[in-house]
N, C-alpha and C positions, 0 to 999 in steps of 0.2 A: 290126364284129363278124362273123366268119366261123365257120361250122360246119365242123368237121374230120371228114372221113371217110377213114380210112386215111391220114391225114397230109395229105390234099389239102383245101385250103380252098374252101368254097362260100359265096358271098354270098346269104344267105337272109333277112337281117334289115335293116330300117331302124331303127336305134337312135334312140329318142326321148330317153332319159336313162339314166345309170347313177348311182345314188345308194347309197352304201355297197356292199352285196353284192346289190343287186337292179337288174336291167336291165329296162327297159320297152322293148319293140321291137314293130315291125309286120312281118308275114311273110305271103306268099301261102300258106303252109302252116299248117295247124292241128295243131300237136304235142299229143300227149296229156298231160293233167295227170300229173305224176310222172315223165315221160319225162326221160332224162338225155342230154345232148349234150356233146361235147367242142367248145370254142370257142376261137377266137383273137381277142383284143381288141387293136385298134390305136387308141391315143389319145395325143394330144399328142406325137407323135414316139417313142412307145414301144410295145412289144408284149409281150403275155403270154398265157399260155393258162389255161384254167380248165374246171371241170366246171360245167354249167348245167343246173339242174333246173326244168322247167316247173311253175310253182306256181299259175297262174291265167290266165284270158282274161277280159278285161273290155271292155264296150262293145258296140255293135251290130255285126253281122257285117261291114258295109262299113267299119267304122272300128275293128275289133277290135284291142286291145292285148294282147300277151302278156307276162306278167311271168316273168322267169327268176331264180332264186336261183343266185348264183355261189359256188362253193366250190373248194377245192384250187387256188387260184391260184398260179402261178409268179411269181417276182419279175419286175417289168418290166425290159425290156432295150431299149436304143436300137435303133430301126429302122435297118436298113442299106438305103441306096438307092444305086443306081448302075447 
């Protein structure tokens, strides 16, 4: 999962899991609850984009997990490599 800023991807998350519309990630950055981010998700050879809203931070600071709620997801498309 990459954060998109002006269409440029930034690798800020270590994705632990994505279940339904909730992504659980680790990041060196502490985003504010309610903050919205444009993200690109690459999974199983497919890529799609979504809006991610920070909904919670759980766990101790050194092991903090951020929960993102995903919405406005584009249809997955096959990744092009080459």
